[in-house]
C-alpha positions as CSV (number, residue, x, y, z in Angstrom):
1,M,78.5,135.0,45.6
2,S,75.6,133.6,47.6
3,I,75.8,132.7,51.3
4,E,75.5,129.0,50.3
5,D,78.4,129.3,47.8
6,S,80.6,131.1,50.4
7,I,79.9,128.4,53.0
8,R,80.6,125.6,50.6
9,D,83.8,127.3,49.4
10,T,85.1,128.3,52.8
11,Y,84.0,125.8,55.5
12,I,83.7,122.1,56.2
13,A,81.6,120.4,58.8
14,T,83.0,117.8,61.1
15,K,80.9,115.0,62.6
16,D,81.4,116.3,66.1
17,G,79.7,119.6,65.2
18,K,82.5,122.0,64.3
19,L,82.5,124.4,61.5
20,V,86.1,124.8,60.4
21,R,87.8,126.7,57.5
22,S,88.7,124.4,54.6
23,K,91.4,126.7,53.3
24,S,93.6,129.5,54.6
25,S,92.9,133.2,54.2
26,N,95.0,136.3,55.0
27,R,93.6,136.2,58.5
28,W,92.7,132.6,59.4
29,P,94.5,129.3,58.8
30,A,92.9,126.2,57.4
31,G,91.3,124.1,60.2
32,Y,90.5,127.2,62.3
33,E,87.1,127.4,63.9
34,P,86.1,131.1,63.4
35,S,83.1,131.2,65.7
36,W,82.2,132.8,69.1
37,V,79.6,132.1,71.7
38,T,76.7,134.5,72.1
39,P,75.2,135.7,75.4
40,G,72.4,133.2,74.7
41,G,74.8,130.3,74.6
42,Y,74.8,129.6,70.8
43,K,77.8,129.7,68.5
44,K,77.8,132.3,65.6
45,V,79.9,132.8,62.6
46,I,80.1,135.6,60.0
47,V,79.6,134.7,56.3
48,N,79.5,137.4,53.7
49,G,79.0,140.0,56.4
50,K,76.0,138.2,57.9
51,H,75.9,136.8,61.4
52,L,74.7,133.2,61.2
53,F,74.1,130.6,63.9
54,V,76.6,127.8,63.5
55,H,74.0,125.1,64.2
56,R,71.9,126.3,61.3
57,V,74.9,126.4,58.9
58,L,75.9,122.9,60.0
59,F,72.4,121.6,59.5
60,W,72.4,123.1,56.0
61,L,75.8,121.4,55.3
62,Y,74.6,118.1,56.7
63,H,71.2,117.9,55.1
64,G,71.2,120.3,52.2
65,Y,68.3,122.6,53.2
66,W,67.7,125.5,55.6
67,P,65.3,124.5,58.3
68,K,62.7,126.8,59.9
69,L,63.8,125.8,63.4
70,V,66.7,123.6,64.6
71,D,66.4,121.8,67.9
72,H,69.3,120.6,70.0
73,I,68.0,117.2,71.1
74,N,70.1,117.1,74.3
75,R,69.5,120.8,75.0
76,D,73.2,121.6,74.9
77,R,73.5,124.7,72.8
78,L,77.1,124.1,72.1
79,D,76.7,120.5,70.9
80,N,76.2,120.9,67.2
81,S,76.9,117.3,66.2
82,V,74.9,115.9,63.3
83,D,73.1,113.4,65.6
84,N,72.0,116.2,68.0
85,L,70.4,118.6,65.5
86,R,66.9,118.1,64.1
87,D,64.4,120.2,62.1
88,V,61.3,120.6,64.2
89,S,58.2,122.7,64.6
90,Q,57.9,125.4,67.3
91,L,55.6,123.1,69.2
92,V,58.2,120.2,69.3
93,N,60.9,122.7,70.2
94,A,58.9,124.1,73.1
95,N,58.3,120.6,74.4
96,N,62.0,120.0,74.5
97,R,62.6,122.8,77.1
98,G,64.1,122.1,80.4
99,L,62.8,123.2,83.8
100,N,62.3,126.9,84.5
101,S,64.8,128.3,86.9
102,N,62.0,129.0,89.5
103,N,60.6,125.5,89.4
104,K,60.2,124.2,93.0
105,S,58.8,120.7,92.3
106,G,61.5,119.5,90.0
107,V,58.9,118.3,87.5
108,R,57.6,120.3,84.5
109,G,53.9,121.0,84.8
110,V,53.7,120.6,88.6
111,R,53.4,123.5,91.0
112,W,52.5,124.0,94.6
113,H,48.8,125.1,95.0
114,K,49.0,127.3,98.2
115,A,45.3,127.6,98.8
116,T,44.8,123.8,99.0
117,G,48.2,122.7,100.2
118,K,48.5,120.2,97.3
119,W,50.5,119.8,94.1
120,E,48.7,120.9,90.9
121,A,49.4,119.1,87.6
122,T,48.9,120.8,84.2
123,A,50.0,119.9,80.7
124,T,49.9,121.6,77.4
125,Y,48.5,119.9,74.3
126,N,47.9,121.6,70.9
127,Y,48.7,125.0,72.5
128,K,46.0,124.6,75.2
129,R,46.7,124.1,78.9
130,K,44.9,121.1,80.4
131,Y,44.2,120.9,84.2
132,L,45.1,117.5,85.5
133,G,44.0,117.9,89.2
134,L,45.4,118.4,92.6
135,H,47.6,115.7,94.2
136,D,49.0,114.9,97.6
137,T,52.5,114.3,96.4
138,V,54.8,115.4,93.5
139,S,55.1,111.9,92.2
140,E,51.3,111.5,92.0
141,A,51.1,114.8,90.0
142,E,54.0,113.6,87.8
143,D,52.1,110.3,87.2
144,A,49.1,112.3,86.1
145,I,51.2,114.2,83.6
146,L,52.8,111.1,82.3
147,S,49.5,109.2,81.8
148,F,48.1,112.3,80.0
149,A,51.1,112.3,77.7
150,E,50.7,108.6,76.9
151,M,47.1,109.2,75.9
152,N,47.9,112.1,73.6
């Protein structure tokens, strides 16, 4: 039996993003959500001995095809609702990242330039980093990034 057949035969997807058993087994009752959270913060499930990410299984159940990459639009790795999952390219997924933990400006693409005592703005477009200048304030640097994003 293929993985798709096993998923179709064993699970149902709820609109709020849960993958639950559609029928009872020796081990699990119907309605049980047999998944666990990985150290990376994603839910996983075992189907035919294979570990699968729940968001990928749900995407397949919702849309009928396996995507190359699934993006959580709101960045919540546990929110697998149909409205929060989308099939995207690596570039779009990378652009949906949050701030790095060591970010001091509070704005993506803005860092303190120690040598000049100003805020440096950079943006990435088509895998290339674009220098957007040095600015006196964080908000000026953020405005430079936003205006660059509008142009591209």
